[in-house]
N, C-alpha and C positions, 0 to 999 in steps of 0.2 A: 526548225521554227517554219511554221507555212505560206507562203507570202500568198498575198490576194488582193488583186486588182479589182478595183470596183469602178464601173461608169458613174455613181449618183451618189448620193446619200443616201438617197430613197433603198437602192440595192445594198447598201450595207448597212441598214436599218434592219432591212428585209432578212438579211442571212441572219445575222447575228438577235436576233428576234428571238424567234424558232431553232429549234431544236433539230440535230441533224446528225445521221454518221457523222458525214463529211466533218462537221465544226469536233464532236463527241469526239471522234478517233482524234485528230489533229493535237485537241486537249490532253489526250490520255498518250498520245504521243513523244510529247513533247516531255510534259514530267516527267515518263520515264527514263527518258537522254538523261534530261536535267538530273535525277536521281543515281541512273550510271554511271555520271560524272563526277561525283559530288558536288553537285554547281547549287545554290543556294537560293539561286532565280532560275524560277523555266519559261524561256523565251518561247510562248506560243504560237505570233501571229507577226508578217509585217505588212503596212496594209499603206497601199497607193490607192490614188486617185487619178483615173485618164484623165491627161494634160493638167496635171498637177506636179511638181519636184518633189513636191512632202514628200516622207515619210514614217509612219508611227509605228510604234512599234508597242504588242501589249506583252505582256510578263506577269507571271504569277510569282511573289516570296515561297518560299519552301514552308511556309504559315499556312497558307493557306489551299497546299498540296489533297491535304486528305477532304476537306471539304468539296474542292471542285470534283475529285474522281467522286466519290462516294456521288455525289450531282451524276458521272456522267453511267456510274454503275445504275443505279436505276433505270437512268434512261437507255443502256442498255439490256437492262430485265422489261421491262413494256416493249420493246421492239423483236425481244425473246433470241436477242444473239448470245448466246450461252458460253461460246468458247471465248468471245470481248467480255463480259462481264465476271466469267471465272479469274480469266488475268489483269482485270484490273483489282477484284476483291484481290488478289493475290497482291498487286501493288504495292496496295492498301496495308497489307498487312506489314511488307517488307519497310516501307518508310515510316510506321509506327514505332517500328523496333529499332529506326535508324537514331 
């Protein structure tokens, strides 16, 4: 699970609005880890805001993993990140047979 601290809701929105290798890598890593440990939920992010004691968690049910990974795969292909694309493709194959 990737821990993120934001200074404002605008910063939060900006981070999740676009696509970035950092965001994509975190999603793939969290799903891979959940799959390896046979969990039904992948805990993706723990989010906090400066000057707040609240903590928010974003997670994905195993039923949503394939769709998320396919999106990540298309990002990797767009960015020409071949090794990450192959690893993600193989992870999708493994999850489909699970």
